[in-house]
N, C-alpha and C positions, 0 to 999 in steps of 0.2 A: 368336617364342615360340608353342608349340602352344596351341590353345584347349582349353577344357574338353570340347568335343564332338569332339576329335580323338584317335584311338587311336594310340599309339606302341608298336610291337612291338619290344621290346628282347631281344636274344639272350642266353641264359645262358652261351653259349660264351665271349663276349668283351665283352659289354656294348654291342655295336654296335647301331645302329638298323637293323632288318631291313625294316620297312615302316611307313608312316604312312597312316591312312585316316580320313576324316570319318565321324561318326555320321550316319545318315540323319535327315532331319527328318520331321515328321508327314506332310507331303504325300508324301514318297517312300515311307514305310511304307504309306500308303493306296493309292498306285498299285500297289505290289507285291502287296498283298492283293487288290486288284481284278483285277489281271492273273491272279493264281493262280486265283481263283474263276472267272473267265471261261474260262481255258484248261482247267481241269479238266472242264468240261462237254463239251468236244470230246475230251479225252484219254480219258475213261472209255468213250467209244464207239469209240475206236481198237481194232482187233482185237488180241487178246492176242499173237498171233505178231509183229505189228509192234512192240508195246511191248517184247517180248522182244528183238527184233532191235536196236532202238535201245539198250537197256541192254547188250546184248552188245558192241556197237561202243564204247560208252562205257567199259566195263571194259577192253577191249583197248587202247584209247587210253591209259588210265591205266597199265596194265602196261608199255606201251612207254615211258612217261615215268618209270619207277620210279627210275632213277638221279637224275634231276633232282629228283623228289619227295623222295628220300632226303636229298639235300643241303639242300633247303629245311627238312626236319624237323630236321636237325642244327642249323641256324641258329635255327629257331624255338623248339624245346623241349629241345635238348641231347642227343638220342639219338645214340650213336656212328654215324658214317657207314658203318662196316662192317656194321651191322645194319639201319639205317633203311630201305633199299630193300625189305627182305624184308616189311615191313608190307603193301606193295602186291603184291609178286610171290607171296607165299604166302597169308597170312591173308585179305586183301581179295579176291584172285582166287578162293580156295577158297570163301569164303562167297557171293560173287556167283554163281559157277557153280552152287552148290547152289540158290539162290533161282530162278535163271533156268530150271534144269532142272525144279524142283518146281512151278513156277507153274501149268502146265496142269492137273495133278492137284489141286492145292490150291484152285484157283479155279473148278474145274468145278462144274456144278450137281450137287446131291446129291439123289438120288431119295428120295421119301417112301414110304409104304406103297403096295402095289399094290392098286388097287381097280378093278373093272370100270366103265368109263365115266368114269373120272377120270384126270387127269394131275396128280400131286402132286410138287413138287420145291422145293428150297431153293436160292436163288442168293446168292452172296457179292457184295455191292455195295460200292463204295468209300465212304469216309467224307466225302470232299471235299478239303479242304486239310489236310495233315499238317504240323505244326510240329515240326521235329527240332532239339533243343538238344544239341549234342555237345561233349565235353571235349577237352583238349589232349593227354592222355597217350598215347592211341592214336587219333589223330584220324580216320583212315580206317576202321579196324576198327569203332569204336563207331558211326560214322555209317552205314556200309553196312548194319548190322543193321536199321536203320529205313528209310532212304530208298529202298533198292532194293525190298524187298517192297511198300512203299507205292506206288512208281511202277508196279510190275508189276500191282498190284491196281487201277490206274486213278485213283489219287489224284494231286493236285498236291502238291509238296513245297516248303516254305519252310525253309531251313537256317540256323540261327544257330550258328556255331562259336565256340569260345573266342577271346578277343582274342589269346591267345598263339599260336594256329594259324589265324589268319584267312586265310592264303594257301591253306590246305586247302579252305576253303569256296569260294574263288574258282576253284581248280583243278577241283573237282568240277563246279560249275555250268558252267564253260567247256567241259569235256569233253562234257557232255550236249548243249550247244548245238552244238558242233563236229561231232558225229556225226548231226545232224539232229533232235535233240529239239525239239519245238514250243516257241515262245516262251511264257514264263509258267508252264510246267509244273514246272520245277525252278529255283528262285531262292534267293539268299542275302541276308541282311541282317546288318550288323555292329551289333548292338544292345547297349545297356546294360541293367541289371537292370530298371529301371522300364519301358523299352520292351518287354522280354520279357513282363513282366506284362500290359502293355496289349494285346499281340498275342494272348496266351492268352485274354484276355477278349473278343476280337473274335468275333462270331457266325459269321464265315466260317471259323474254325478248327474242324476236326472232331475232331482228336486231337492230343495232345502226347506226344512221345517224348523223355524227358530222361535223360541220363547225367551224373552228377556227385555232389556231396556230399549228405549227409543234409539239411543246412540248405537247400541248393538245391532238393531234392525237396519240402521243406515249403513253400518259397516258390511252387513250381509248383502245389502243391495249393491253397494259399491263393488264388492268382490264378485258378484254375479254379473256385473255390467259387461256387455259384449257377448254374453252367452244367452242363448234362447231357451232358458229354463225358468220355471216359475219358482217363487219363494212364498212360503206361508209365514206370516209375521204376527205373533201375538206379543204385543208390546205393553206399554205402561197403562196405568189407569188412575183416575181421581174420582172414584165412583161416588155419586151422591145418593142420599136418602132424603125423601120429602115426607114429612109427617103432617097430614091434613088435620083440621080441627076435629073431624069425626072419627079419627083413628082409634082403634083399641089400644089405649096407651100402654097398658102393661105388656101386651104382646109386642108392640113396637119397640119399647125400651129393651126388653129382653133380647130380641133378635138383632136389633141394630147394634147394641153394645157388643154382642158376640161377633157380629159381622165386622166390627171395627177393631176388635182386640184379639180375636183368635189368631194363633200362630204369631203372636206379638205384632199383629198388624201387617205382617209380611205376606199379604195375599194380593194377587193380581186384581181380583174383583172384590176385595174388602171395602168396607165403607170408609171413605176418607173425608167426607164433608156431609154435614147434616143441616137441613133446612126445616124449621118447625114453625107451624102456624102460631101467630101471636097468642091465640086463645089458650093454647096448651103448652106454650114454650116453657114457662117456669116449672110446671108440673113435670114435663119431660126431663128437664135438666136435673131437677131434684132426684128423680128416680134413677136416672142414668148415673149420676155421680155416686149415689149410694151403691149401685151395683158394681161400678168400677172399683170402688174402695174395697170390695170384697175379694178382689183378686189376690192370689198369693204369688208374689215374685220370688222365684227360687231356682235351685238347680233343676235342670230338666230331668235328671236322674232320680228325683224325689217324686214318689207317687202323689204327694200332697200338692205339688206345684201346679198352678193353673196358668201362670204366665212365665215363660222362660226367657232367657237372654235373647237379644238380637243376634244376628248371624256373626257380626263382628263389631268391634268398638267404633270403627269409623262410621258405620251405619247408625249406631246409637247416638253418636255425636252430631250427625246430620239432623236427627230428629230433635235433639236438645237445642240446636241452633234455630230451627224453625219455631219451636215453642218460645224460646227467649225473644226472638224478633217480634212475635205476635204480642207477647206481654208488653214489650217496650212500646209497641204501637197502640196499646190500649185494650187488648184482650184481657180477660180474666182467667187465670188458671185455677181450677177448682181443687186440684189434688196437691197436697203437700208431699213432695218426694220423700220426705223423712218418714212418712207412714210406711214406706217399703224399705226394710232394713238393708237389702242388698244393693239398692240404688247407689251408684257411685260413679262420678265422672272418671273417664279414663278406663271404663269397663263396658262390656256389652249389656250389662244389667241395667235396664231402664224402667223407671216407674211409669205406669200408664198416666195419661193426662187428658183432661176434658177442658176445652176452652170455649167460653162464650164471649160475645162482643166482637167476634171475628168478622172480617169482611174480605172482599176480593182484592184488596190492596195488600193482603198478607199471604206469604208463601204457603202457610198452613191450609189455605183454602184453594190454592191454584196449582201448586207444584206437588208432584207425587211425594208423599211422606214415607210410606212403606214402613211404618212403625206404629207403636201403641200410643198414638196421640190423634185427637180428632177435634175439629172446630165445629161449633154450632152457631147458626144464624137464625134470628127471628125474621119471619116473612109475613106479609099481609094477606097472601092468598096464592091461588094457583098461578096467576100471571107472573108474579114476581118469582115464585119458585121455579117456574119453567125457564124464565130468562137466566136465572142464576145456574140452574143445572146445565144449561147449554153454554154457559160462559166458561168454556174449558177447552184446552187443546186435546183433551182425551174424550173417548166415547166407548167404553167397554160395557158397563152395566149401569142401570139406575133403578132405584126401588121407590115405590110409592106406597104409602101406608094410609089406608082409608077403608071405610065400610062401603064405599060407593064404587063398585067395579066399573060402571059406565064412565064416571069421572076419570078413573085411572086409565081407561082405554083412550079417552080423548087426550089426556096428557101424554100418555105413552106414544101416541101417534106422532107427537111433535118433539119428543125427547131424542136427542142425537146420540144414540147408543146402539150397540149390537144386540143387547138384551134389556128388556124392561121387566121388572119384578113387581108383583102386587103382594104386599104383606109377607114378603120373603126377601132374602138377600144372600149373597156369597155362597151360591150353590149352582152347580152345573148339572142339568139333566141331560144324560147322554142322547136322548131322543131329539133334542133341540140343537140347532146350529150354534156353534160357539164362534163368534166373530166380533170384530171391533170396527169403529170408524175413526176418522181423524188420526191422531198420533197413537191410537191404541192398536193400529196395525191393519192388516188386510188378510184375506183368505178365510177359510172356514174349516173347522174341525168339528168332530162329533156329528150326530144325526146321520141320516142316510145320505146327506149331501157330503159328509166327511170323506167318503170313499173317492169322490170325484177328483180331489186334489192329487191323489196318488195313482191316477190312471189317466190314459188318453183315449179318446174315442177313435175307433177304426171302423169304417163303413164297409159292408159287404154288399155288392150290387151284382147279383147273379141272375143272368138269363138262363133258365133251365133248359137242358137239351130236349 
């Protein structure tokens, strides 16, 4: 029988046991923190070019392992194997390359005013030990946003991954060690919530980078209360898409549907609500429903599968409840779940769903769904769409679909989000800041600004002899 301090990673694909790991005890946590603190003192003095070289080799090793990693992801969290390796080959590799290339410029000394007889400059110094708490839905993409700029800046990193994707933490730290990363600089711990809070409260932790739920973000804030450290919080989303009357409808349908249903809808910046101008509403719905009906719900280990199971049965049941409540309140569900053979209550296999006649009195339009179901509302024009897009506790991204870039820019200026897309969605460009407003969190990763969170400025004011 497993003990209470043992993690059992169960696959949503087939209910099989993927891995079993013990929780660390207090002594093991203390050793890890002490090793990180000690190792960081030397790592910060390692020349940047050497840190970059180690990180480059680490990324290359992980890209070489993409097929194996993809299979692990399919088992751990249910993403179809036809897509899973791309998290490493594309997004992870692209973001890593950006950070490694940008590091010399972003971490260089910044000159102050020019004054005769003085040397004035600002240096970006590492914070110490950075604690990265990463989620299961995009386990490598979310983690690399924090751990790589932190390492490049001279910090040590302690990674806590979701129990559902604990193999990802192990693979990342193993890759760093295998390519010559110094011991203690990049480590992981499989912690429970109480242990996470205790680590955040430890004086050797200099920064916390958390990606997860709003409730989790509040817990991080509470654990850090009383300590003068910053926390970066990437939290929930209820990201809207607005389709104007002049949109390229085929392009909009194809990309919005993919943005809503890829990864079984389990994406922080996935499309969760759609507003369509009345003139094109019916045509949009018809094409969207036809496209969704073409998904193949199946085992993530089958190359033919395009829609895998949700991460766990409770998550699928949460989405089922949102859909049922919306239908009871007057919404129309366009997909008959019986069209998808594996759909079954009490399992993580959930048929995709498109709802029309939805409104903001329904949870499907206001509460994060994080699953393969989306509501569509008919709107009269820009003013109504803007009001509805901003009628949310969240503000991560919003997408506008139109041939009129100037109209999109006017709307985008008033949309309360961290990112505004035009004719695109559900994508992070590493050269742009990744940030949210309202309950979507605070702080910034990616872009050249992303290094700032993992460093502090130190001023040098020298009167020359």
